[in-house]
C-alpha positions in Angstrom: 0.1 0.0 0.2 1.4 3.3 -1.0 0.8 6.5 1.2 1.0 10.2 0.2 2.2 12.5 2.8 1.5 16.2 2.7 4.8 17.1 4.2 8.0 15.4 3.2 8.9 12.2 4.8 12.0 14.0 6.5 9.3 16.5 8.3 7.2 13.5 9.4 9.8 12.0 11.0 11.5 15.1 12.7 9.2 14.8 15.4 9.4 11.4 16.4 12.0 10.1 19.1 15.2 8.9 17.5 17.5 5.8 18.3 20.5 5.6 16.2 21.4 2.2 15.0 24.6 2.2 17.0 22.4 2.3 20.0 20.3 -0.5 18.9 23.5 -2.6 18.6 25.0 -1.7 21.9 21.7 -1.8 23.9 20.2 -4.7 22.0 16.5 -5.7 21.9 15.9 -4.9 25.5 17.0 -1.3 25.2 15.3 -0.7 21.9 11.8 -2.1 23.5 12.4 0.2 26.4 12.5 3.2 24.1 9.6 2.0 22.1 7.6 1.5 25.4 8.3 5.0 27.0 7.5 6.7 23.6 5.1 4.4 21.8 7.4 4.6 18.7 10.9 5.5 17.6 12.8 6.0 14.4 16.0 4.2 13.9 18.5 6.1 12.2 21.8 5.4 10.3 24.2 8.4 10.0 21.3 10.6 11.2 19.1 9.5 8.1 15.7 7.6 8.9 15.9 3.8 8.2 13.0 2.5 10.0 10.2 3.4 12.3 9.3 0.7 15.4 6.0 1.1 16.7 4.5 -0.1 20.0 1.3 -2.4 19.4 -0.9 0.3 20.9 0.5 2.7 18.3 0.0 0.2 15.5 -3.5 -0.6 16.6 -4.4 3.0 16.7 -3.0 3.5 13.2 -5.0 0.7 11.7 -8.3 1.7 13.4 -7.8 4.9 11.7 -7.2 3.3 8.4 -10.2 1.1 8.8 -12.4 4.0 9.4 -11.2 5.9 6.3 -12.1 2.8 4.6 -15.5 2.5 5.9 -16.0 6.3 5.1 -15.1 5.6 1.6 -17.3 2.7 1.2 -20.1 4.6 2.8 -19.5 7.3 0.0 -19.3 4.9 -2.6 -22.6 3.3 -1.5 -24.4 6.6 -1.5 -23.0 7.3 -5.0 -24.1 4.0 -6.2 -27.5 4.6 -5.0 -27.7 7.9 -6.8 -26.5 6.3 -10.0 -29.0 3.4 -9.6 -32.0 5.9 -9.2 -31.0 7.9 -12.4 -30.5 4.6 -14.2 -33.9 3.4 -13.1 -35.6 6.7 -14.5 -33.7 6.0 -17.8 -34.8 2.7 -18.0 -38.6 3.5 -17.2 -41.2 2.9 -19.8 -41.4 5.7 -22.2 -38.1 7.3 -21.1 -36.6 7.1 -24.6 -39.5 8.8 -26.2 -39.5 11.7 -23.5 -35.9 12.1 -24.1 -36.4 12.3 -27.6 -39.1 15.0 -27.3 -36.9 17.0 -24.8 -33.7 16.9 -27.2 -36.0 17.8 -30.5 -37.7 20.5 -28.6 -34.8 22.8 -28.1 -34.1 24.8 -25.1 -35.4 28.2 -24.3 -32.9 29.9 -22.1 -34.0 33.5 -22.8 -30.4 34.7 -21.8 -30.3 32.7 -18.7 -28.0 29.8 -17.7 -29.8 26.8 -16.3 -28.1 24.6 -13.8 -29.0 21.8 -11.4 -29.4 18.0 -11.1 -32.7 18.1 -13.2 -31.0 19.6 -16.4 
């Protein structure tokens, strides 16, 4: 899955707590997990450049909840769009719709210098 950030990745990582890769080697897994437990997340750097982000299970669960909510919101919006499309399609498939549409198209528009807009035009 690809994500787009409004800020550059460097800006995103700037506010996160950092742990140099040398500290990870020196302190080991326990030291790294201690840093993660105290901050919820940490950026592992190599020569001051971000290499990886390690998250606590709580942080990860929170992120996944946000992603799932966004996905649910998208599905709701798509369902509403499908419903509107289906309603309009039903109107076009109704008996006599073709004749009514041809009559409207052949009749020409009488705008009288005004612009008409809206869902019914």
